[in-house]
N, C-alpha and C positions, 0 to 999 in steps of 0.2 A: 504493500500499499505506499503510494507517496505521501508526502508532508501536506498537502493540500487537495481539496476537490474542486474541480470547475467542471460545470457542465455548458454546454454550448447551445443556444437555440437560435435559429434564423426566424424572426417574424413574417408570417405570411402576410399577404395583401389585406386579407379580412381583418388582421388585428391592428392595422394602423388606420388613425383616424383622419379626418380633412386636413389637419395640420401636418400630416405626413410622419407622425410618431406613433409610437405604439400607444393604444387607447389605455387608459390607467387600469382598468379592471383586468387586463390580459395579464399583468406584472403578477398578480396572484396566481394564475394558471401556470405561468413560467417557474414561478417560485415553486409551486406544488410538484411540477414535474421534476426540477431540480432536487426538491426533498426526497422523493421516490429513487432517484438514481443515487443520491447520497447514501440512503440506507443500502442499496445495492453494492455500492462501493465499500461499505463497512462490512462486507461480507454476508447480508441477507439476500434472500431471494423475495422481494416485496409482495408477489402475487400470492405467495404461501404465509409468510411473516404476518402480513397485516390482517390474515384473517383467522390464524390460528394462534400465533403466540403472543403478540401485542397488537394496539392500534393507538394511534393517537389521535387527537381531536384538537382543532384550532380554538383557541379561547380569545386570542387577540392577535391583531395584525395591524401594525404600522408600515406605511410605505413614504418614503421620501423621494420626489422626482427630482434628478439631479442634472439631466440632460436628455437629449433625444436619442432614441434608438429607433430606426426606420425599417422599412420594409427589405427584407432580405440581407439584412446585415448580421454578421455574427455578433451575437450577444453573449459574452462569457458570464456565468454566475457562479460566483465563489460562495461555498455553503460552510459556515463555521459555527459550531455549537458555541453559544456564548454564556449560557446559563443552564446549570444542571440541579434541579432540586430534588426532593423526594419523589414526587409524583408529575413534576412538569419540568420543561425544558424551553429552551429559547434557541432557536437557528437565526443566524444573521445571513441574509442573502444580498451580496454585492454585485449589481449587475453593471458590465461596463462593454463599451465597444472599443475596440482598443485599448487605448491609455484613458478614455473618456468616460467618466462615470454616468451612467445613466439613471439606476435607480437603486436604493437600498431599502431592504424589508427586513423587519424583526419581527418574527412570528413566535408566538407562545402557544405550545401544545401541551396537553394534559395526557397522560397516560391512561389507556381505558382497557377494560376487557373487550376483546374482540365482540362484535355484535351486541354491545351494550353501551350505556352512557355512563357506567361506573367508574369512578377513577380508581386507579390502583398504583402502587409503587412501580417506577421503571424497572423492567427486568433487569436482574444482575447482569447477564450476559450483554444486554443492550448497553446498560450503564459503562461496563467496561470498554466497550467499543468507542462509545461517545467520549469518554476520559481520555482515552489514547489519542484524541484528534485535537484536545484543547491545548 
């Protein structure tokens, strides 16, 4: 595993508004995709883990737009765990086009039993993997 995780997206025409930039609501979709790939990078198979071992629910999302990202540009999204609690965690997403910052998101997730809304401690195996990236 390398020291940092970066996922690249290329905004589609439908994801860009009349101003020529990624429409604000799509940042959450991009960050969700990066989150899935981040857990895959940690060694999980999301299509299995998210439904049987653990699941995460968003309880708070803060987005800060910093600059444009347009149609078909390569947008790199770095994912970094920035807080790890007993039952919740925060991931920070830093999106950029080349060296130009585009959007930063800080998303708080709560650990839940798959198929429920019942919060539970972050599983030890997942906690260990997250701690290894901070």
